C-alpha positions, 0 to 999 in steps of 0.5 A: 429620072428626068431632071438629073444631070449626069456627070462624066469623069474624064481622066488624062492618060496620055502623060509624057515623061521627059527623059532627063538631060544627060551631061558628060564628065570631062577630064583634062590632061595636065603635067602635074597630076600622076597617072596612077591618081587618075586611074584610082579616081576613075576606078573609085568614083566612076566605077571603071575597071582597071583596064577601062581606067588605064585606057581612059587615062592614056586617052587623056594623056595623049590628048587634051581631054576625054569624056569619062562618063555620061550621067544625069546632071546631079550625078555628073556634077557630084562625081566631078566635084568629088574628083576635084575635091580629092585632087585638091586634098592631094595637092593636084591641079586636076581639072574635071568639068561637066558639059551637056551631052548634046554639045558637040565637043571633042572626046 
């Protein structure tokens, strides 16, 4: 069939999916927030076992801070905000923040 144009359909198959950037949730030591409260937060919000929660709490207590979990941004921020909200409801100045996991901060 002379004069007909053939069209070739091309599809792009080499998609690269970028992994989401990860963020640490960091808890800081203070002289006012009770240890039991910190353990309860670690268990209820960060899904730590009682043993893990006590180990992390003592790590925070002995130092100045500790990474308590690493999540994608939205989850990290939500967990940090929930921990701070509960602390404020109970009258504690507990400090919980997020930072990029790629940063080279101390644990």
